[in-house]
Every structure is written in C-alpha cells, then in structure tokens.
N, C-alpha and C positions, 0 to 999 in steps of 0.2 A: 412371766417371758417370753409368752406367744408373740405381744407385739412387736417388738425388736424383727426377730425372724420375718413375720407376714408383713415388713416395709415394701413394697412394690419393686425397689432397684436389689434391695436385696433379695428376696425368694427368685429375680429372673439371675442374677448372680452364682446364686445357688445351683440354677438347675443348669446353669452351663457346666459347673465343677459337677454338679452329679452324675449328665451325661458325661462326661470325660469317662466318668471311674465306669459309668455302666457298659455303657454300649461300644468304648477306645480304647477299654486296656487299662487306661491310668489306674498305679495306685494312688491315690490322696488320704491321706488318712483323714479321721473326721476333727481331729485336733491343729491340720494344716489348714484345714477348710474354714473352720473358727478363723486360725486369725489370718488367714486375709482376707475372708469378711468382715472387720476389725467389730467382729463382737461380743458383746462382756455379759455370758450366760453360759451357765455352770454345763461340764460334757457332757451331762447326763444327758442333760434337755435338750442339747445343741444333736447330740448323737441322735435321738429320740426325732428329732424335726428332720433329721437329715434321712432317718430311713423312711418317713413318712411321707417324703418329698420326695425319695426314691421310688419308694412301693406307687405313688402316684402314677411317674413318670411311666416304669416300666409299665403299668395297667395300660397307657396312653400310646407307647409307642408297639407294645405287642399286639396292639388291637391298630394300630397302622390308623390312631379315629379323625375323619375330616372334623371341619372345624365344627357341627352339626353336631358329631357325636361328640368332640369334646369341652363344647358348650352345656349339652344337656346332662354329660359325667362330670363336669365341674360343678354344677351346678345341685346334683344330688349330695354331690360330697361337701355342696356350705352344709346340707341343710339335713345330716347325718345327724344324732340325737350324742352320739360322742367324740367326742375327739374332732368336729367337724374343720371344714377350711373354712379361713377367715377367707369372707364376701374380698377383702384388698391379697387378697393371693391370686385371684378370677385373673385381672389383670395381667401380671407378668406371664402366666402361665400360656395364656393363649398365644400373647404375644411370642414368647420363646416357640410353642411349638409351631407355629406358622411361619416359622424364623428355619426354623432345624427340623420339619419334619424330615425332605424329603433326602438329607443328609446322615439324621438317625434309621430314617425306613434302610440308605442303603449300607449302613455297618449293619445291623444287622442282618441281612441279606447273607451278604457276607462273611459273619460269623457262622451263619446254620450251611453254609455250606462246605460240604469235606468236601468232596468227588467235583470232576474234572462238573463243567456246563458249557450247554448248546447256544454260541454264541448268533447262528446261524444254521439254515436248513434250504439249500435250492432241490430243487424238478424236473426233471422235464423227461416229456415222452419220446421213444423212439419206435419207428417204425422200420423194420428189415425191408431192402427193396432187394436185396441181395444173397444169397443163400446156398449150401450146399444139399441143402436139403429141402424143397418141394413147401413142406410142410413147416417149413424157417417162416417161409416170406409171409410178410403181413402182418407176424406178429409181434404185438406192443411191449417194450420193454420201457420197465421205468429206469429211470438214470436216478440218481440220489445224491445228494454231496453234502454230507455236517460239516459246520465248521467246528473245534469244539475247541476248549480252551481250558490248560491244565490247569489244576486245581495251585498247584506247589508252587512249578516255576511262570506261568504266565505265557507261557508257550502259544503257539496257538498249531493247529491238527488239524488240517482234514482229509477226510472219510470220502470215497467214494465205493459204488455200488450198483447195481443193477438187478431189477429186482422180476420176471414175470407175470404175467395177471393174477396168479394164482399165489405166488407167493403175498403180492400187494395185496388182495384180495384180505388171507389171513392176518397181514401188520393191521388191514382196517378195521377188522371186526376187531385184535385186540388191545386198541389205538378206544374202542368204540365203551369194552371192556373197563378198560381204564377209564374214562368218562364218565363209565355209572359208578365204580364206583368212589369216585371225589363227589361226584353228587350225592349219595348216598351219606357220605362223610359229611359234606361241608350243611346236613338239612337244619 
C-alpha cells in the first residue's frame, strides 16, 4: 500500500493539501484528500500515511530548514529501521519545500503573533540650543518613533517619545539583558 503513496507526483500533491490543513487553517478530511488524489487504498492506511507526512512537514516547517538541513533530515528518514521514508518521496518533498518554504514560514509567523508588532523604528538625537534654564542647553535628547501594526485591524499606529541620556542608558541595559536571555535560551 505504500507504493501508490510514494509516487513523486502523489507525494507532491499530498504535501500541498496537507500544508493547507496544517498551516493555513483549511479543514480537509482524510477521505476528501484520498478522493482528490484518486488513491485506491484503505482509509486507515491513507490516514496513517497522511499523519506521517504531516509529521515530517511539521518538523521541516517548525525548524524552517534550509535545503542542506532538509537533505540531511530526509536522508536520515530514509535510513530509519521502522517505517523509513521511501526514497521516491525525497525529491518531491525537496521540490515542495523549495517552492513553499517562505509562504509556510510567513503563515507560521502570522499564527504565532498574537499582539501588535513593530513594523519600524526610527530615532535621532537632538541637542537643545535654547532653553529657559542654562543647565538644559547642550543636553542631548533621543527622539524615538515606533511604527506599530495592530494585530486585529492591521491599522498602523505611530508612537513618538523623547528620552534623556539617563533614560536611554536604562533602556540600553534592558535590551542587553534581553539579548543575554535570548542567547542563553538558544544554545
């Protein structure tokens, strides 16, 4: 029953249908997929194969594999002792990923972004040449502008604010702390 499933053209079409279900929120039943592919295999066998390819596709997408990583991953899958990936399925999987990687990655990013997100950041430093108090002259001020996209409405919202050197220093320390935490958690 694996022979029909592992024909390159069948695998390619199956991956397209599974990606719609996995990454784009389309509800497609296994029976519908089997009928679309024109396969004459038992529903249980088809469901097992669809689950297997879904699992492979999810692993590939969640790691956002480049082509070298994909090659190594698929090669390891073909060498497994139990339920090894048919070598005929490797080429269509590589072709599918090459064509769909960026779209699938974008879809995953969209579904994992719950809140507003930063579309742009610009800043400049101003130095006051006139002020009511002498102590305020020549004090640098950072003027920051954040361009935010609201997650629900896709509306853009621009936020502007000023920071003196003390506030800017405090913010830089916070950013360094965040960078350290990211570095520690990504090792």
